[in-house]
N, C-alpha and C positions, 0 to 999 in steps of 0.2 A: 473790826471795821477795816476795809481795805484802804490802800493809800489813796486811790481816786474815789472819793466818796460820792454818794448819790447827790445830784445837784439840787434835789428837792423841787418844790413847785413854786411858781411865782406867787406874789402876794394875792390873796383870795379876793381882793376888792376889784380885780379886773384891770388894775393899772399895769404899766410896763414893769418888767423885772427891775429890781434895784441893782445898781452897778457900783463897783468899787475899783479903785486904782491903788495898787501897792507900790511902795518905793523901798529900796534897800540898797546897800553897797554890794553890788554883785561880785566884787572881788573877794568877799567874805563868804565862804560856803556855809559857815555856821549860821549866820544871820539869814542868808538866802533860804536855807532849809527851814528855819523857824518861820519865816514869812510864808513859805509854801504851805506850812501847816495851817496858818491863818487863812490862806487861800482856800484850802480844803474845807475849812470851817465856814467861810462865806458861801461857798458853793453848796454845802449841805443845807444852808438856810435860805436857798433860793436866790442868792445874789449872783451877778454875772460880772466877770472882769471887763474892763475897758482900758484902752490905751490913751484916751483923750481926757485930760484933766477937766475940761469944761463940761464933759458929759457925766462925770462921776457923781453919784449920790453920796459916796463916802471915799475920802482919800486917806489911805493908811500908810504912815511913814514910820519905818523902823530905823531909828537914828543910829549913827555910828560916831563914836567918840574916841577911837583908838589914836588918831593923829590929829594935829591941828587942821590939816587939809580935809580930812573926812568930817570934822566938825563943821567947817565952813561949807562943805557941800551939803550937809544936812540942813544948815540954816538957810542956805540959798534955795533949797528945794521947798522948805516951809514957806519962805517969802513968795516964791512963785505960785505955790498952791493957794495962798491967801489972796493973791492978786487975780488968779485966773479961775478959781472955782466958782460954781454957781452960788448965789446968796443963800440958798437953802441947803447946800451940800455941807456935810460934816467932815471936819478934818481931825483925825485921830493920830496922835504922836506918842510913840513908845520907844523902847530900845535902850541901848548902852549909854547914850549921852545923858540920860536922866540920872544915872548913877555917877558918871564920870565928871560932868560939868553942868549940873542942873541950873546954875545961875543964868545960863545963856538962853534958857527955854522959858516960854510963857507968852501968852497972847490970846487971841480970839480963836482958840482951838482946844480940843480935849487932850489933856496929858494923862496917860495911863502908865504908871510904873509897872515893870514886869511882874512884880509880886502881886499886883492887883489887876492883871490883865483879864481875868475872868469877868470883870465889869463890862467887857464887850457884849456879854450876853444881854444886858439890859439896854445897851445903846442900840442894838439892832433887833431887839425883840426875838432873840434866838429860840428856835424850837429845838435845835441840836446844840447842846451846851459845849462850850470850848473844852471843858475838862474831859469830855468824852471823846474828843478828836485825837487820834494817836499821832505820833511823830510822822512827818512826811518822809518818804524815801526818795522822791523825785523833786528836783528843783524846777519850779514853774518859771516861765518867762515873767520877769519882774522889772519894773522901771528902775533904772540906776540913778543913784543920787548925783552922779556926775554925768553931764551931757558929753556927747562925742566931741563937740567943739572945745569944751572946757578941758576935757581930758588931753586932747592934742596940744592945746596951749600950755597946759601944765608940764607935760613931758618935754615940749620944746624948750621951755624956760629952764628946765633942769639940765638938759643936755646942750643947750646954747646954740646949736646949729643943726642943720639938716645933714646928717652924716649916716653912714651905715650903722653906727652905734645907736643913733636915735631911732632909725627904722627898725632895728632888731628889738629894741626895748618896747616900741609901740606894738609890734606884732606879738611879742611875748605877753604883754599885758592885755591886749584885746583877746587873746586866747583865754586869759583868766576869766573873762566874762562868760565864756561858754563851756569851759572844760568840765564843769560839773553837771551839765545837762547830758542826758544819755547815760548817766551813771546811776547806780543804786547806792544811795547814801544812807548810812546808819549812824544816828546820833547815839554814841555809846555812853556818854556822860555829859555833864555840864560842869563848868568851873575847873579849877586846877589847884595844885599845891605849891605853886611857885610864889616867891616874894621878890620878884625882880624889881630893882630900884627904879627902872624907867617905865614900868608897865602900868597903864591905867585900866586895862581890861579886868584886872583882879578886883577892882571896885564894883564892876558890873557882874562878872561871872560868879564870884564867891568861891567857896571851897568846893572841892570836887564832890559830885553826887553821881554815882555810877548806876547805870541801868543793870538790872539783873542779867547774869550771863545767859540764862535760858531765854530771856527776851531777845537779846542780841542774836543768839544762834537761830532763833525762830525767824527773825527778820532776814537774816542772811539766807536761810533755807528757802524762805518765800521768794526772795530774789532769784535764786537758782531755779526754782520751779517755774518762774515767769520767763526764764531764758536770759536773764541779765548776765553780762560778761565782765563788767567793770564795777567793782565795789569800792566805796570810800568810807572809811571810819572817821567820824566827825566828833571833835571836841576841841576845846581851847588848847588842851594838851592831852593827846590820846594816851600818852605814856602814864599819866596819873590814874588811868582807869583801874578800878578795883581796890585802890588803896584804902577806901572807906568801907569795903564789904569783904575784906579778907581774901582778896584774890589779886591778880595783876594782869597787865596787858599781854604778857607772853603766854600765860595760861589761856587767855581768851583766844589768842591767835592760833594756838595749838589746836583748839577745837574747830575753829573756822577752816583752817588749812587741811583738816582731815577730810573735808568734803571732796568727793571726786568731781571732776568737771573741768571744762575749758574756761577758766575765769582768772582774773587778776585782781589783786587788792592794792589800793593806794594807801600807804601809811603816811598821812600828812600831820603836820603840827605835833611832832614827837620830840619832846624836850630831850636833848642828848643825855641828861642825867640818868634816864631810864635805860638807855643803851649801855651806859657804863655799869649801872647797878646790876643789871641782869645779863651781862655780856656772855657769861658762860652758858646761858640758855638761848640767847639770841643767835649765837654763832651756829650751832648745829641746826636750829630751826630754819634759818635763812639759807643755809647750805642745802638742806633737804628740800626746801620748797621755793627755791629761787625762781623757778618758772612761773610761780603764781604771784610773785611780788612785782607790781608795776614799777614802783619806786618807793624809796624811803625819803621823807622830807623832814630834815632836822635842822632847826635854826641854831647854828653855832654861835652867831652874834659877834664874836671877836676871836682873834688868834692870840691876843695878849693876855697873859696870866693876870697881870695887874688890873686890866680893864674888866676881865671876867669877875674878879672879886668885887670891884666897884659896882658892877651890874647885879651882884648877888646871884650869879649863875652857879649852881652847885656842882660844878665839874671843872676840870682843868683842860687846857689846850693839849697838854701831853697825853691825857687820858683819851681825848677824842682822836688824836693822831694814831694812837695804838689800836683803838677799835677800828677806825677806818682802814688802816693798813691791813689788818687781819681780814676784814670783810672783803676787801678788794683782792686779797690773795686767794681766799676761799671761793669767791664768786665774782670773777672779773667782770661779768656782764651786769652786775647789780647796779642800778641807777640810784645815786644818792644826790638829793637836792638840798640846798641849804640857803640861808641868808645871813647877812652881816649888817650890823649897825655901824655906820661910820660917823665920826665926830662926837662920840660920847664925851661928856665933860671930863677934861683932864687928859684926853687922848693925845699923846705926843707922836712925833714922826716915827719913833721907834715902835710904839704900840701899833700904829697903822702898818708899819713894815711887817710886824708879826702876823697881822691879819692877812696881808697880801701874800705872805709866804705860805700860810695855810691854804689860802684859796688856790694858789698855783700848784700846790703839792698834789691835789686830788682832782681828778677829772669829773667835776660835779656836773650832773645832768642839767641843772639850772642853778644859777647863782643870782639871788635877789639881794639888792642893796638898798638899805633904808637910811637916809640921812637922819641923824638924831633930831628929835623934837622934844621940848619940854611939854609935859602934860600936867594938869592940875593935881595937886596933892601927892605927886610922886616924889620919892626921895631925891632922884637925880635932878629934878627941877630946882632944888636948893643947893646943888653942888657948885663949887667955884670952878674957875678955869674953863669957861665955855669956849668951845672951838669957834673961831670967827667963820662967818658964812663963806667967804671965798676959799678958805682952807678946807672947810667941810665939803664943798662941792668939788674941789679939785681931787680930794680923796675919793669921793663918790664916783667921779668919772674914771679915775685911775683903776679902781677896783672893778667897775663895770666893764672895762675894756679888756680884762684878763681873758 
């Protein structure tokens, strides 16, 4: 089946076509791509999208529970939907929050865990079953869990004042809402192999399950045949690809980069552990195909060796420095993006100085900073020596201004 499925025919009883309204956190390409698959499924069954909550026959919310803020956005969206939807409209809630913090969910709506998502077939009397709908490759326009107004208020509160720093951050994050549209996205796997002490996503994503290399190559080839120019490999950690099927991310990339053509690949959400482990193979591959790599996005998280151990990140800051220096020497034009967590429990001024030094050392294409947040059932949430709010946000602003 193609990415854009047949929209099917309207209900045979002569009534108007049924309509649906999807919501997801559009900053997350993984969830946006998954929700786009559901969109294809609704279209294949004769449903039509709408942008008006009051007009929808079904409101579909893919929850996000990575951060406290995303949990609150999800709950606010559910409350708005309950207040504004038609009495006969159905509200269906699924997604990450059901695994991360299920206690906050429940009410006059349908809760569908991801492992039971095929129950949608019965809810909408599907002729085309969800299991038969392939992964989407294009991200459709989807309602965001956070409104523009709430987004601006949140960022203003974090940056405290209208400055060029605030304006730069807003522009950067608004770009995040749209930068995966107009790209050919390939979900190469689900889950990861990490056990980071602060991460709640591992409760939702589970262990890595990789797509067969032949299937990934075929999706990539199909995008090329359609004239696509920008490709994005999608997973919680693309570096973990293949560890469950006796292959690895470098082997997959070697096959993809062998294709001729004027295209670029974005390598996002690549845990630096895989750069370190396979560096002897990464280095010649990136040197040979630098013109085909849009950027590497690797979350370093901290420049402090002590904090990296507390985070359970399986690499050292010295390893990362060595790899980054070599890559910059080989391919000076290679763009490396990263992000840091500031205010991790127990982080001292010296630990933060180590992070700032690492951030200054390399000309990162984009440096994203996340203030630490406790999440349910994570090891870090039980750690002592929490960093006070004012100190955390002072460090956030200092790192953001580099």
